[in-house]
DRENDO-1510 file (C-alpha; in Angstrom, 1 decimal, always signed):
<recs>
REC; n; res; u; v; w
REC; 1; UNK; +1.8; +42.3; +8.7 .
REC; 2; UNK; +5.2; +43.4; +10.1 .
REC; 3; UNK; +8.3; +41.2; +10.0 .
REC; 4; UNK; +7.8; +40.0; +13.5 .
REC; 5; UNK; +4.2; +38.8; +12.9 .
REC; 6; UNK; +5.2; +37.1; +9.6 .
REC; 7; UNK; +8.0; +35.2; +11.2 .
REC; 8; UNK; +6.0; +34.1; +14.3 .
REC; 9; UNK; +3.0; +33.1; +12.1 .
REC; 10; UNK; +5.3; +31.0; +9.9 .
REC; 11; UNK; +6.8; +29.3; +13.0 .
REC; 12; UNK; +3.4; +28.5; +14.4 .
REC; 13; UNK; +2.3; +27.0; +11.1 .
REC; 14; UNK; +5.4; +24.8; +11.1 .
REC; 15; UNK; +4.7; +23.6; +14.6 .
REC; 16; UNK; +1.3; +22.5; +13.5 .
REC; 17; UNK; +2.8; +20.7; +10.5 .
REC; 18; UNK; +5.4; +19.0; +12.7 .
REC; 19; UNK; +2.8; +17.8; +15.2 .
REC; 20; UNK; +0.5; +16.6; +12.4 .
REC; 21; UNK; +3.3; +14.6; +10.8 .
REC; 22; UNK; +4.4; +13.2; +14.2 .
REC; 23; UNK; +1.2; +11.2; +14.3 .
REC; 24; UNK; +1.5; +7.6; +13.0 .
REC; 25; UNK; +4.7; +8.0; +10.9 .
REC; 26; UNK; +5.7; +5.1; +8.6 .
REC; 27; UNK; +8.5; +4.1; +11.0 .
REC; 28; UNK; +8.7; +5.7; +14.5 .
REC; 29; UNK; +12.4; +4.9; +14.9 .
REC; 30; UNK; +13.3; +6.5; +11.6 .
REC; 31; UNK; +11.0; +9.5; +12.3 .
REC; 32; UNK; +12.8; +10.0; +15.6 .
REC; 33; UNK; +16.3; +9.9; +14.1 .
REC; 34; UNK; +15.4; +12.1; +11.1 .
REC; 35; UNK; +13.8; +14.7; +13.3 .
REC; 36; UNK; +16.8; +15.3; +15.6 .
REC; 37; UNK; +18.5; +17.8; +13.3 .
REC; 38; UNK; +15.1; +19.4; +12.6 .
REC; 39; UNK; +14.3; +20.0; +16.3 .
REC; 40; UNK; +17.8; +21.3; +17.0 .
REC; 41; UNK; +17.7; +23.9; +14.1 .
REC; 42; UNK; +14.1; +25.0; +14.9 .
REC; 43; UNK; +14.8; +25.2; +18.7 .
REC; 44; UNK; +18.0; +27.3; +18.0 .
REC; 45; UNK; +16.1; +29.7; +15.8 .
REC; 46; UNK; +13.4; +30.1; +18.5 .
REC; 47; UNK; +15.8; +30.6; +21.4 .
REC; 48; UNK; +18.0; +33.1; +19.6 .
REC; 49; UNK; +15.2; +35.0; +17.9 .
REC; 50; UNK; +15.4; +38.1; +20.1 .
REC; 51; UNK; +19.1; +38.1; +20.2 .
REC; 52; UNK; +19.5; +37.9; +16.5 .
REC; 53; UNK; +16.5; +38.2; +14.1 .
REC; 54; UNK; +17.2; +37.2; +10.6 .
REC; 55; UNK; +15.5; +38.9; +7.6 .
REC; 56; UNK; +12.2; +37.3; +6.4 .
REC; 57; UNK; +14.1; +36.0; +3.4 .
REC; 58; UNK; +16.4; +34.0; +5.5 .
REC; 59; UNK; +13.5; +32.4; +7.4 .
REC; 60; UNK; +11.8; +31.6; +4.2 .
REC; 61; UNK; +15.0; +29.9; +2.8 .
REC; 62; UNK; +15.4; +27.9; +6.0 .
REC; 63; UNK; +11.8; +26.9; +6.1 .
REC; 64; UNK; +12.2; +24.9; +2.8 .
REC; 65; UNK; +14.5; +22.4; +4.5 .
REC; 66; UNK; +12.5; +22.3; +7.7 .
REC; 67; UNK; +9.3; +21.4; +5.9 .
REC; 68; UNK; +10.8; +19.0; +3.3 .
REC; 69; UNK; +12.9; +17.2; +6.0 .
REC; 70; UNK; +9.9; +16.9; +8.3 .
REC; 71; UNK; +7.8; +15.3; +5.5 .
REC; 72; UNK; +10.7; +13.0; +4.7 .
REC; 73; UNK; +10.9; +11.9; +8.3 .
REC; 74; UNK; +7.2; +11.0; +8.3 .
REC; 75; UNK; +7.2; +8.8; +5.2 .
REC; 76; UNK; +10.9; +8.0; +5.2 .
REC; 77; UNK; +12.6; +9.7; +2.3 .
REC; 78; UNK; +12.6; +6.7; +0.0 .
REC; 79; UNK; +8.8; +6.4; +0.3 .
REC; 80; UNK; +7.5; +10.0; +0.2 .
REC; 81; UNK; +4.7; +10.1; -2.4 .
REC; 82; UNK; +6.7; +11.7; -5.1 .
REC; 83; UNK; +5.8; +9.5; -8.1 .
REC; 84; UNK; +4.4; +12.4; -10.2 .
REC; 85; UNK; +7.8; +14.1; -10.2 .
REC; 86; UNK; +9.8; +10.9; -10.6 .
REC; 87; UNK; +7.7; +10.0; -13.7 .
REC; 88; UNK; +7.8; +13.5; -15.1 .
REC; 89; UNK; +11.6; +13.5; -15.2 .
REC; 90; UNK; +11.9; +9.7; -15.9 .
REC; 91; UNK; +13.8; +9.1; -12.6 .
REC; 92; UNK; +14.6; +5.5; -11.7 .
REC; 93; UNK; +14.5; +6.1; -8.0 .
REC; 94; UNK; +12.5; +8.2; -5.6 .
REC; 95; UNK; +14.5; +11.5; -5.8 .
REC; 96; UNK; +12.6; +13.3; -3.1 .
REC; 97; UNK; +15.7; +13.2; -1.0 .
REC; 98; UNK; +17.6; +15.1; -3.7 .
REC; 99; UNK; +15.1; +18.0; -3.5 .
REC; 100; UNK; +15.5; +18.0; +0.3 .
REC; 101; UNK; +19.3; +18.1; -0.1 .
REC; 102; UNK; +19.0; +21.0; -2.6 .
REC; 103; UNK; +17.1; +22.9; +0.1 .
REC; 104; UNK; +20.0; +22.3; +2.5 .
REC; 105; UNK; +22.0; +24.6; +0.3 .
REC; 106; UNK; +19.5; +27.4; +1.0 .
REC; 107; UNK; +21.1; +27.9; +4.4 .
REC; 108; UNK; +24.0; +29.6; +2.6 .
REC; 109; UNK; +21.6; +32.7; +2.5 .
REC; 110; UNK; +21.2; +33.1; +6.3 .
REC; 111; UNK; +24.8; +32.2; +6.9 .
REC; 112; UNK; +26.1; +35.0; +4.7 .
REC; 113; UNK; +23.6; +37.4; +6.3 .
REC; 114; UNK; +24.7; +36.4; +9.8 .
REC; 115; UNK; +28.4; +36.8; +9.0 .
REC; 116; UNK; +27.9; +40.3; +7.4 .
REC; 117; UNK; +25.5; +41.7; +9.9 .
REC; 118; UNK; +27.6; +40.5; +12.8 .
REC; 119; UNK; +30.6; +42.3; +11.3 .
REC; 120; UNK; +32.7; +39.2; +11.2 .
REC; 121; UNK; +34.0; +40.4; +7.9 .
REC; 122; UNK; +33.4; +43.4; +5.7 .
REC; 123; UNK; +34.4; +41.5; +2.6 .
REC; 124; UNK; +31.2; +40.6; +0.8 .
REC; 125; UNK; +32.9; +38.0; -1.5 .
REC; 126; UNK; +34.6; +36.3; +1.4 .
REC; 127; UNK; +31.3; +36.0; +3.2 .
REC; 128; UNK; +29.7; +34.5; +0.1 .
REC; 129; UNK; +32.6; +32.0; -0.2 .
REC; 130; UNK; +32.3; +31.2; +3.5 .
REC; 131; UNK; +28.5; +30.5; +3.1 .
REC; 132; UNK; +29.2; +28.1; +0.3 .
REC; 133; UNK; +32.0; +26.4; +2.2 .
REC; 134; UNK; +29.9; +26.1; +5.4 .
REC; 135; UNK; +27.1; +24.4; +3.5 .
REC; 136; UNK; +29.5; +21.9; +1.9 .
REC; 137; UNK; +31.2; +21.2; +5.2 .
REC; 138; UNK; +27.8; +20.4; +6.8 .
REC; 139; UNK; +26.8; +18.3; +3.8 .
REC; 140; UNK; +30.0; +16.2; +4.1 .
REC; 141; UNK; +29.6; +15.8; +7.8 .
REC; 142; UNK; +26.0; +14.7; +7.4 .
REC; 143; UNK; +26.9; +12.1; +4.8 .
REC; 144; UNK; +29.6; +10.7; +7.2 .
REC; 145; UNK; +27.0; +10.7; +10.0 .
REC; 146; UNK; +24.6; +8.7; +7.8 .
REC; 147; UNK; +27.3; +6.2; +7.0 .
REC; 148; UNK; +28.3; +5.8; +10.6 .
REC; 149; UNK; +24.7; +5.4; +11.8 .
REC; 150; UNK; +24.1; +2.7; +9.2 .
REC; 151; UNK; +27.1; +0.8; +10.3 .
REC; 152; UNK; +26.4; +1.1; +14.0 .
REC; 153; UNK; +22.8; +0.0; +13.5 .
REC; 154; UNK; +24.1; -3.2; +12.0 .
REC; 155; UNK; +22.4; -2.7; +8.7 .
REC; 156; UNK; +18.9; -3.0; +10.0 .
REC; 157; UNK; +15.9; -1.3; +8.5 .
REC; 158; UNK; +16.3; +1.9; +10.5 .
REC; 159; UNK; +19.9; +2.3; +9.4 .
REC; 160; UNK; +19.1; +1.7; +5.8 .
REC; 161; UNK; +16.1; +4.0; +5.7 .
REC; 162; UNK; +18.2; +6.7; +7.4 .
REC; 163; UNK; +21.0; +6.2; +4.9 .
REC; 164; UNK; +18.5; +6.4; +2.0 .
REC; 165; UNK; +20.8; +5.3; -0.7 .
REC; 166; UNK; +18.2; +3.2; -2.5 .
REC; 167; UNK; +20.9; +1.2; -4.1 .
REC; 168; UNK; +22.8; +4.1; -5.6 .
REC; 169; UNK; +26.5; +3.7; -5.0 .
REC; 170; UNK; +27.0; +7.4; -5.7 .
REC; 171; UNK; +24.3; +8.6; -3.4 .
REC; 172; UNK; +26.5; +10.5; -1.0 .
REC; 173; UNK; +28.3; +12.4; -3.8 .
REC; 174; UNK; +25.0; +13.2; -5.6 .
REC; 175; UNK; +23.5; +14.4; -2.3 .
REC; 176; UNK; +26.4; +16.8; -1.7 .
REC; 177; UNK; +26.2; +18.0; -5.3 .
REC; 178; UNK; +22.6; +18.9; -4.7 .
REC; 179; UNK; +23.6; +20.7; -1.4 .
REC; 180; UNK; +26.1; +22.7; -3.4 .
REC; 181; UNK; +23.7; +23.5; -6.2 .
REC; 182; UNK; +21.1; +24.8; -3.7 .
REC; 183; UNK; +23.8; +26.9; -2.1 .
REC; 184; UNK; +24.7; +28.5; -5.4 .
REC; 185; UNK; +21.1; +29.4; -6.1 .
REC; 186; UNK; +20.7; +30.8; -2.6 .
REC; 187; UNK; +23.8; +32.9; -3.0 .
REC; 188; UNK; +22.6; +34.2; -6.3 .
REC; 189; UNK; +19.3; +35.3; -4.7 .
REC; 190; UNK; +21.3; +36.8; -1.8 .
REC; 191; UNK; +23.4; +38.9; -4.2 .
REC; 192; UNK; +20.2; +40.5; -5.5 .
REC; 193; UNK; +18.3; +41.0; -2.3 .
REC; 194; UNK; +21.3; +41.9; +0.0 .
REC; 195; UNK; +19.4; +41.7; +3.4 .
REC; 196; UNK; +22.6; +42.8; +5.2 .
REC; 197; UNK; +22.1; +46.3; +3.7 .
REC; 198; UNK; +18.4; +46.4; +4.6 .
REC; 199; UNK; +18.8; +45.0; +8.1 .
REC; 200; UNK; +22.1; +46.4; +9.1 .
REC; 201; UNK; +21.9; +46.0; +12.8 .
REC; 202; UNK; +22.7; +42.8; +14.7 .
REC; 203; UNK; +19.3; +42.2; +16.3 .
REC; 204; UNK; +16.7; +43.6; +13.9 .
</recs>
């Protein structure tokens, strides 16, 4: 299969997964709130596909977060069936959300690709630094968003499930640490693959 077929097949499979998990979620209100960023990101990628097509690697990296976040929205992150991993590592809480945050960092890969292929900078190291900084900025803004939503919701179940702290006072800091760790892994992979050299035109 060519690149176009692979990307469109992956998008179609994700749509099926999204629709399947939209049926009878654990909490419909939490599902709706959690899936707002998912729908925005996926819709953006679909609408801009012909204008700027990322490399297959970028779509794969972004798909990790889309899938993990969609699953988390269905069960609520604190209640995703994840006991086998929690028990394996002796974790005291359901750390599924940490894995999801780690996948947020993978967006550093497409960010760097976009910056370099668009010609915003010719300095590879600056692009890598920008990719990391962009992920950390989004991570911080998302934690502030969770905090604000929990306060505005009056501390009800929807707000607490969306916050997902599970009693950990350092939840926000640990989440951002996972975001950053994921970004470092993504940037390491990017430095090996270098899709900006293989797909050196803006739209292909």
